[in-house]
N, C-alpha and C positions, 0 to 999 in steps of 0.2 A: 777355241779360246780356253784359257785356264783361269782359275779364280784369282791368280796373281795379277792379271791384267786389269787395267782401270778403264772405266767408261766415263766420258765427259758429256755433260748435258748443258747446252747453251740456251738460256731462256727458261725461266722457272715460273711460268704462268700455269694455267690449268693443264696444258699438255706437258710442258717440260717437267713440272714437279711430279706428275703422275709417272712419267717415263723414268725419272731419277729414282723414285721410290721403288718402282718395279724392278729396275736394273740392280738396285741395292740388295735385292733378295739373293743375288749370286755373285755380284762383283762390287769392289770398292768404286764409289762414284764421286766425281768432282762436279758439283752443281754450280754453274756460273750464271750470274746476272749482273747487268750494269746498275741495277737499282740497289744502292747501299742499304736503304731502309728495309727493303724486302729481305736482303741477305741477313741483316741484323735480326729481323724477326724470325727467320728460319733457324738461325743459330740458337735462338731461344725456344725453338720447337713450336713456333707459332705460324700457322698457315692462314693467311688473310683470305684465301678462297674457301676455307672451311672444308676442304676435301679430306684432310688428314689430321688425325688427333695428335696431341703433343706426344703421346706414348709411341705412336707409329714413327714420328720423326725422330724421336730420341733413339729408337732401336735401329733406325736405318743407317747403313754405312755410307753416309754422304757428307762430304766436306763442302760447305757452302762458301763460295769465294766471289770476289769482284776483280780478281787479278787473273787475266788471261794466261799468264805464264804458268799457272798451276795446271793448265790443260795440257801442257807439253808432255806430261808423263802418260797421257791416255792413249790407249791403242785404238779406241773407237770414240769419235766425237759426234754426238747427235745434236742437230740444230733444230730448235723448236721455238721460233720467235713469231710474233704476229705478222700477218700479211693482210692488212686492211685495204680499203680503197680510198681514193682521194675524194674531195668534194664533188668532183666531176665523174665519179664512179669509175675511175681508172685504177688499175692495180698499183698499190704502193709497196714497192719492193725495198724500200729504204732500210727496214729492219733486217731483212735477210741479206741484203748487200753488205751492211755494216758488220753483221755477224760473220759473214764469209771472209771479210778482210781481217777481222780480229783472229779468227781461227787460222787463216793463212799465215799470220805473223808468227805463230808458234808451231806450225805444222812440221812434223818430222817424217822421214821416210817410213813407209809401211803402214801409216795411219789410215784408218777408214773414216770417212766423213759421210754422215747420213743426214739427209734433210727430212724432217717430219712436217714442216710448215706447208700449208696448202698454197699451191701456185698453179699457174696455167701450164698446159702441156708444152714442154720445151724449156721452161725457165731454168731448171737445174743445170742443163747442159749449155744453154745459150747465155745465161747470166752468172750463175754461181761458180761453175767450174772455171771459166776464164778468170774470175776474181781470185779464186784459190791459187791458180797457177801463177798469175801475175804477182801476187803479194807474197808467195812462198818461194818462188823460183824453182818449184818442183813440177814434174810432169804428171798429170792425172792419168790413171790407168796403168802407170808403170812404177812411179815412185810413191804415189799414194792413190787411194781408191775411193770413188764416190758412188753413193747410192741414194735411193729414195724409198721411204716407207711412210706413207701418209698416216697422220694421226687419226685415231678413232675414239677420242676421249669425249664422253658425254657428261658434262658437269651436272652434279646432283644425282647421278645414277650410280647406285652401289652394286648393281648387278652386272652391267656391261662395263667392265673395267679394262685398264691397259693389259693386264695379264690374262684376262679371259676372252677378250674380243678376238675374232679372226683378224689376221694381219696380212697386209700386202707388202712384199719387199721387191726391190729391183736394184740392179747394179749396172754400171757403165760397161762392164765386161764380166766374164765368168768368175774371175778372181774376186771382184767386188761383190757379186751376187752371193757367192759361196760364203765369204767372210761375214756378210751382213746377215744372211740366213742363219748361220751358226750362232751369232750373237743373240738374235731374238729367240731362237729355238731353245737357248739355255734358260730363258726366263718366262716365256709365254706358255700358257696352257692351251690356248686356242689354235685353230688351223692357220697355217702360214701359206699364203698363195705366192708363188714366185712368178712375177710378171716378166714378160719377154723383153721389156725395155723400160727405161725410166719414164718415157713419155706415156706409155700405157698406164703406169701406176699413177702418174700425175693426173691423167685424164679421168681415171676411175674415181679418184677422190672428188674432183669437182662435179662429176656426174652424180655421185651419191647424194650430195647436198642439193644439187640443182633439181634432182628428181623430187625431193621433198618440197622444195619451193614451188614447183609446178603443181603438185598435187594439192598443197594447201591453198594455192591461188585458185584452183578449181572450186574447192570448198568455199572459199571466200566469195567467189563470184556467185555461187549458188545462194549464199546468204544475202547478197545484194539483191538478187532477183526475187527470192522468196520473201524478203522483207516487204517489197512492193506488192507482192501477191498475197500477203497476210498468211503465209504458210510457215510452220515451225520447221526450220532446217534440221534440227536434231531429230525430230520425229520422222522426217523423210529419210535421214541417214539410217536411223534404227530399222525402218522398214526395208530399205534397200540392202542393208547388211545381211539380211536373211539369205541372200543369194550367195552360194558357196565361193564364188571367185570375186566378190566385191571387195575393193581395197579399203582398209580402215583408215580414213583421214577425217579431220574435223576442221571447221573454220578457226581462225585465230590470228594473233599478232606474230609476225615473223621478224625478229630482231636478232640481236647477238652478233657474234663474230664469225659465224659459219654459214648457215642457210641464207641469211640476208646479204651475204658478201660474196660467197664463192661463185654464184652464177655470173657475176661481172667479170671474173677471171676467164671464164669460158667464152663469154661474149667478146671480150677484148681480143683474145687470140683468134677467134673465128673471123672477126672483122679484119684483122691483119691479113688473113688469108683470102679476103674478098667475099665473105659470106656474112650477111646480117641475120642473126637468129631471131626472127620476129616472135616466135612462141615464147622464148626465154624473156624477151623484153616485156611481153604482155603480162606474163606471170609476175615479174618484178613490179610492173606498174600497178597491178591490182593489189599486191601485198603492201606496197608502200602507201597506197591510198586509204588503207583501213582506219588509221587513227583519225583522219579527217572525216570519214564517213561516220564513225562512232560519235564524234563530237557533234556533228550536224544532226544526228539522230537524237541525241540528248536534248539539243536545243528545240527540236520539234515537240518533244514531250513537255519541256518547260513552257513553251508557248501554249500548248493545249491545256495545261494546268494553270495558266495565267499567273505564273510565278515571276515576280520582277527579278531581273538579273542582279540588281544590287543587294537582294536578300538571299539569292540562291547560294546554297552551300553543297559541296561535293566531297565525298570521301573516296580516296583511291586506295585499294588494298593491293599492295604489291607494285613495285616499280622496276624490279630487276628484269633482265631479258627473258628469263624462264624460271620455272619453279625451283625452289630450294637451292638457289645459288645467290651470291652477293653481287654479281657483275651487272652493271647498268650500261655497258657498251652497246650502242645502237638499240637501246630499249624503246620499243614502241609504246609501252605503258607510260614511260616517262615523257614521250612525245605527246601523249594525250594530256598529261598534266600541264605541259608547257602551253599547249593550245588553249586549254581552259583558262590558264592564267593570263594569256594574251588577251582574252576576252574580259579580263578583270573579274572572273568568277572565283569566289572564295573556295580554295581547295586545300584539303589536309591529306597527308600521306601516312599510311602505316605499313611498314615492311620490316619484320624482325630479322630478315636476312641481309638487308642493306646495312653496311657497317660504317660507311664514311658519312656519318650524320652531319658533320660540320658543313659539308658541301651541299647536301640536300636535306633540309630539316624534315624529320619524321616524328610521328607520335606513336607511343606504345598503344597497342590495340585497346587495352583497358582504359586508356585516357582519351580515346577518340570522342569528340563531341558529336551528338546527333546531327544529321544533315538531311537534305532533300533527296540526294542521289548518292548511292553507294555503288562504286565500280569495283567488282571483284576481277581485277585485271590479271593477276598472277596467282593462281591457286596453290600457294605454298601449303605444305602439310598442316601447318599451324592454323591456317584459315579453314581447313576442312574438318576440324575436330568438333566433338560434342554435337554432332548433327546439325551444324550451322546455326544453332540456337542463338548464338551471340549476335547474329545479324539483326534481329528484331530491335535490339537496343541501339542500333546505329542510325535509326531513322527518327525524324521529328514526329510530333504527334499530329500528322496529317498525311494525306496520300504521298507515298514515296516511290522511288524507282530503284530497283536493283538491276544493275547491268552485269550479267554473268557471262563474261567473254569466253569462257571455256566450257560453259554448259555443265557445271559440276554441281549446282545447287538443285535438289529435288523441288518440284513445283509446289508441293504441299508444305514446305517448311515455313513459309512466311504467311502472315495474315492477309486477308483479301484486300485490304487497303494499300498493300505494297505490291506494285506491279513488277513482274520479272521480265526483262528483255534480254535476249541473247542473240548472238550472231546466227 
């Protein structure tokens, strides 16, 4: 590649915008999204995901567009659109199918098309390539080239970034692989692994996140058991971690658009091949059950303290799906809030990272009214400042309960009349 060539990026969410900014270090970039509001904001150098500053966007050589025809001049087009699941936990490929059709409509000979969206093994070749060929009239592997390079963007993480993370690349043939490798080699600082096939790269991606899902499920099951045995899970893990090969995982909520979604893609494809992965199903069941377990555990405390439900008040700190991001997609913290409100329990939310306040009303931390229970659901950096001293002001003048879902609050921070419960 030369610096005169252009790179197109389709889909400007967490992944796509990171890819666009990274590619803009060396190449002119056309950033495409169907969301006109998002494009208008990006043109004003505003990133709603809060990943990039206005200065970074201003300096980046990116043209933000909603017109697919602008992609026609690109030598490489990277597709990074969402791949969620349906209400029945089946893969929803509608976004990637629509993106493939749009790209096919402007595809020219010699173009490289690269998918970064997470899919099940075989989806790129069985679903995407046929759509590209059908709607372009061109032959993949000869007139244009297709590859796969799974995203490894970690929202809220300024250390493991698009340019520094190790990367996997794969192509439908040697020409595709070489062209895709050269593109990423121009902008990435990390190691690039060349997979032997697109299916291998697709499978590697879903395995990465499924592994985390399984390990967190194990920690969550330990917390379910130890809660009944009156054993502190975090103290057990602290002791166990003194062994040199003990893996470092902790209990917690598994939401978002990766770890809580990707295992279903692997399950789906395995079942199509005639195998039902019981272990993966069990992990998903445990992690999906945690919000209900937490709410029921709170109700046990309320009963023990003889607090009437009609006077009970709960404060939830953090509703995004993880720390230091604004995204509430598949947020288990928000699921806890909804379950409490279904029980008619008075609940207030404080989350400085959540930006769409009109959809879910939130309260600035300094204006939060004292309550009976405080749930530290998502430990944003702002919630961990000043030695957690602010927490004492969030309780009513009687015994209270702090629910520390990530185990970040030291035990000696709060007065004795405030009980701390953690997974």
